[in-house]
FIKOLZA-1660 file (N, C-alpha, C; in steps of 0.1 Angstrom, whole numbers, plus 5000, padded with zeros to 4 digits):
% residues 87
   i   px   py   pz ch aa at
   1 9043 6845 5606  A  M  N
   1 9053 6835 5603  A  M CA
   1 9048 6822 5609  A  M  C
   2 9043 6822 5622  A  K  N
   2 9038 6810 5628  A  K CA
   2 9026 6804 5620  A  K  C
   3 9018 6813 5614  A  L  N
   3 9006 6808 5607  A  L CA
   3 9011 6800 5594  A  L  C
   4 9021 6806 5587  A  V  N
   4 9026 6799 5576  A  V CA
   4 9032 6785 5580  A  V  C
   5 9039 6785 5591  A  F  N
   5 9045 6772 5596  A  F CA
   5 9034 6762 5599  A  F  C
   6 9023 6767 5605  A  Y  N
   6 9012 6757 5609  A  Y CA
   6 9005 6753 5596  A  Y  C
   7 9003 6761 5586  A  V  N
   7 8997 6757 5574  A  V CA
   7 9005 6747 5567  A  V  C
   8 9018 6749 5566  A  V  N
   8 9027 6739 5559  A  V CA
   8 9027 6726 5567  A  V  C
   9 9027 6727 5580  A  L  N
   9 9027 6715 5589  A  L CA
   9 9014 6707 5587  A  L  C
  10 9003 6714 5587  A  I  N
  10 8990 6707 5585  A  I CA
  10 8989 6701 5571  A  I  C
  11 8993 6708 5561  A  T  N
  11 8993 6703 5547  A  T CA
  11 9001 6691 5546  A  T  C
  12 9013 6691 5551  A  L  N
  12 9022 6679 5551  A  L CA
  12 9015 6667 5558  A  L  C
  13 9010 6670 5570  A  G  N
  13 9004 6660 5578  A  G CA
  13 8992 6653 5570  A  G  C
  14 8984 6661 5564  A  L  N
  14 8972 6656 5557  A  L CA
  14 8976 6648 5544  A  L  C
  15 8987 6653 5538  A  T  N
  15 8992 6647 5526  A  T CA
  15 8998 6633 5529  A  T  C
  16 9005 6632 5540  A  L  N
  16 9011 6620 5544  A  L CA
  16 9002 6610 5550  A  L  C
  17 8991 6615 5555  A  A  N
  17 8981 6606 5562  A  A CA
  17 8970 6601 5554  A  A  C
  18 8970 6603 5541  A  T  N
  18 8959 6599 5532  A  T CA
  18 8959 6584 5532  A  T  C
  19 8946 6579 5531  A  V  N
  19 8944 6565 5531  A  V CA
  19 8943 6560 5516  A  V  C
  20 8951 6550 5513  A  H  N
  20 8950 6545 5500  A  H CA
  20 8943 6532 5500  A  H  C
  21 8929 6533 5499  A  A  N
  21 8921 6521 5499  A  A CA
  21 8917 6519 5484  A  A  C
  22 8913 6507 5482  A  T  N
  22 8908 6503 5468  A  T CA
  22 8893 6501 5468  A  T  C
  23 8887 6504 5457  A  E  N
  23 8873 6502 5455  A  E CA
  23 8870 6488 5452  A  E  C
  24 8859 6483 5456  A  T  N
  24 8855 6470 5453  A  T CA
  24 8850 6470 5438  A  T  C
  25 8848 6458 5433  A  V  N
  25 8844 6457 5419  A  V CA
  25 8830 6463 5417  A  V  C
  26 8820 6460 5425  A  P  N
  26 8807 6467 5423  A  P CA
  26 8808 6482 5424  A  P  C
  27 8816 6487 5432  A  E  N
  27 8818 6502 5433  A  E CA
  27 8824 6507 5421  A  E  C
  28 8834 6500 5415  A  K  N
  28 8840 6505 5403  A  K CA
  28 8830 6504 5391  A  K  C
  29 8822 6494 5391  A  V  N
  29 8812 6493 5380  A  V CA
  29 8802 6505 5382  A  V  C
  30 8798 6508 5394  A  E  N
  30 8789 6519 5397  A  E CA
  30 8795 6532 5392  A  E  C
  31 8807 6534 5396  A  A  N
  31 8814 6547 5392  A  A CA
  31 8815 6548 5377  A  A  C
  32 8818 6537 5370  A  T  N
  32 8819 6537 5356  A  T CA
  32 8806 6540 5349  A  T  C
  33 8795 6534 5354  A  S  N
  33 8782 6536 5348  A  S CA
  33 8777 6550 5351  A  S  C
  34 8780 6556 5362  A  K  N
  34 8777 6570 5365  A  K CA
  34 8784 6579 5355  A  K  C
  35 8797 6576 5353  A  E  N
  35 8805 6584 5344  A  E CA
  35 8799 6584 5330  A  E  C
  36 8795 6572 5325  A  L  N
  36 8789 6570 5312  A  L CA
  36 8776 6578 5311  A  L  C
  37 8768 6577 5321  A  K  N
  37 8755 6585 5321  A  K CA
  37 8758 6600 5321  A  K  C
  38 8768 6604 5328  A  R  N
  38 8771 6619 5328  A  R CA
  38 8775 6623 5314  A  R  C
  39 8784 6615 5307  A  E  N
  39 8789 6618 5294  A  E CA
  39 8777 6618 5284  A  E  C
  40 8768 6608 5285  A  A  N
  40 8757 6608 5276  A  A CA
  40 8748 6620 5278  A  A  C
  41 8745 6624 5290  A  K  N
  41 8737 6636 5293  A  K CA
  41 8744 6648 5288  A  K  C
  42 8757 6649 5289  A  K  N
  42 8764 6660 5284  A  K CA
  42 8763 6662 5269  A  K  C
  43 8764 6650 5262  A  T  N
  43 8763 6650 5248  A  T CA
  43 8749 6655 5243  A  T  C
  44 8739 6650 5250  A  V  N
  44 8725 6654 5247  A  V CA
  44 8723 6669 5249  A  V  C
  45 8729 6674 5260  A  N  N
  45 8728 6688 5263  A  N CA
  45 8734 6697 5253  A  N  C
  46 8746 6693 5248  A  R  N
  46 8753 6700 5238  A  R CA
  46 8746 6700 5225  A  R  C
  47 8739 6689 5221  A  A  N
  47 8731 6689 5209  A  A CA
  47 8719 6698 5210  A  A  C
  48 8713 6698 5222  A  E  N
  48 8701 6707 5224  A  E CA
  48 8706 6722 5223  A  E  C
  49 8717 6725 5229  A  E  N
  49 8722 6738 5229  A  E CA
  49 8726 6743 5215  A  E  C
  50 8731 6734 5207  A  A  N
  50 8735 6737 5193  A  A CA
  50 8723 6740 5184  A  A  C
  51 8712 6733 5188  A  S  N
  51 8700 6735 5179  A  S CA
  51 8690 6744 5185  A  S  C
  52 8694 6752 5195  A  C  N
  52 8685 6762 5201  A  C CA
  52 8682 6773 5191  A  C  C
  53 8668 6775 5189  A  T  N
  53 8664 6785 5179  A  T CA
  53 8656 6796 5186  A  T  C
  54 8657 6797 5199  A  E  N
  54 8650 6807 5206  A  E CA
  54 8659 6820 5207  A  E  C
  55 8655 6829 5215  A  S  N
  55 8664 6841 5216  A  S CA
  55 8677 6838 5223  A  S  C
  56 8687 6847 5221  A  E  N
  56 8700 6844 5226  A  E CA
  56 8700 6843 5242  A  E  C
  57 8691 6851 5248  A  A  N
  57 8690 6850 5263  A  A CA
  57 8684 6837 5267  A  A  C
  58 8674 6832 5260  A  E  N
  58 8669 6819 5264  A  E CA
  58 8679 6808 5261  A  E  C
  59 8687 6809 5251  A  C  N
  59 8697 6798 5248  A  C CA
  59 8708 6799 5259  A  C  C
  60 8712 6811 5263  A  L  N
  60 8722 6812 5274  A  L CA
  60 8716 6807 5287  A  L  C
  61 8704 6809 5289  A  K  N
  61 8697 6804 5302  A  K CA
  61 8697 6789 5302  A  K  C
  62 8694 6783 5291  A  R  N
  62 8693 6768 5290  A  R CA
  62 8708 6763 5291  A  R  C
  63 8717 6769 5285  A  K  N
  63 8731 6765 5286  A  K CA
  63 8736 6766 5300  A  K  C
  64 8733 6776 5307  A  M  N
  64 8737 6778 5321  A  M CA
  64 8731 6767 5330  A  M  C
  65 8718 6765 5328  A  K  N
  65 8711 6754 5335  A  K CA
  65 8717 6741 5333  A  K  C
  66 8720 6738 5320  A  N  N
  66 8727 6725 5317  A  N CA
  66 8740 6723 5324  A  N  C
  67 8748 6734 5324  A  R  N
  67 8762 6733 5330  A  R CA
  67 8761 6731 5345  A  R  C
  68 8751 6738 5351  A  T  N
  68 8749 6737 5366  A  T CA
  68 8745 6723 5369  A  T  C
  69 8736 6717 5362  A  E  N
  69 8731 6703 5365  A  E CA
  69 8743 6694 5363  A  E  C
  70 8751 6696 5352  A  E  N
  70 8762 6687 5350  A  E CA
  70 8772 6688 5361  A  E  C
  71 8775 6700 5366  A  T  N
  71 8785 6702 5377  A  T CA
  71 8779 6695 5390  A  T  C
  72 8767 6697 5392  A  W  N
  72 8761 6691 5404  A  W CA
  72 8761 6676 5404  A  W  C
  73 8758 6670 5392  A  D  N
  73 8759 6656 5391  A  D CA
  73 8773 6651 5393  A  D  C
  74 8783 6658 5387  A  T  N
  74 8796 6654 5389  A  T CA
  74 8801 6654 5404  A  T  C
  75 8797 6665 5411  A  L  N
  75 8801 6666 5425  A  L CA
  75 8794 6655 5433  A  L  C
  76 8782 6652 5431  A  K  N
  76 8775 6641 5438  A  K CA
  76 8782 6628 5436  A  K  C
  77 8786 6625 5423  A  D  N
  77 8792 6612 5420  A  D CA
  77 8806 6612 5425  A  D  C
  78 8814 6622 5425  A  K  N
  78 8827 6623 5431  A  K CA
  78 8827 6621 5446  A  K  C
  79 8817 6627 5452  A  A  N
  79 8815 6625 5467  A  A CA
  79 8812 6610 5470  A  A  C
  80 8804 6604 5462  A  T  N
  80 8801 6590 5464  A  T CA
  80 8813 6581 5462  A  T  C
  81 8821 6584 5452  A  D  N
  81 8833 6577 5449  A  D CA
  81 8843 6578 5460  A  D  C
  82 8845 6590 5465  A  L  N
  82 8854 6593 5476  A  L CA
  82 8849 6585 5489  A  L  C
  83 8836 6585 5491  A  K  N
  83 8831 6578 5503  A  K CA
  83 8834 6563 5501  A  K  C
  84 8832 6557 5489  A  N  N
  84 8835 6543 5486  A  N CA
  84 8850 6540 5488  A  N  C
  85 8858 6549 5484  A  K  N
  85 8873 6547 5485  A  K CA
  85 8877 6547 5500  A  K  C
  86 8871 6555 5508  A  L  N
  86 8874 6556 5522  A  L CA
  86 8868 6545 5530  A  L  C
  87 8857 6539 5526  A  D  N
  87 8851 6528 5533  A  D CA
  87 8859 6516 5533  A  D  C
% end
């Protein structure tokens, strides 16, 4: 019971203590350009996957590789955005 109480207390504390900072204009431009690059890369990956003529295993391997790279890029960009918001 104490554990649940502490978890709720910590969650409320962190929620109420969030910093609401704004990004500067160059940071917003950088975030937007990164998002556009990710979307363009995603579109190219989908086109390559749709035109895959190799074996099914090779196509799935390429698809998994593309999704992993896209997720990694998104995580890096979101971490940078979060850092910029907190600065």
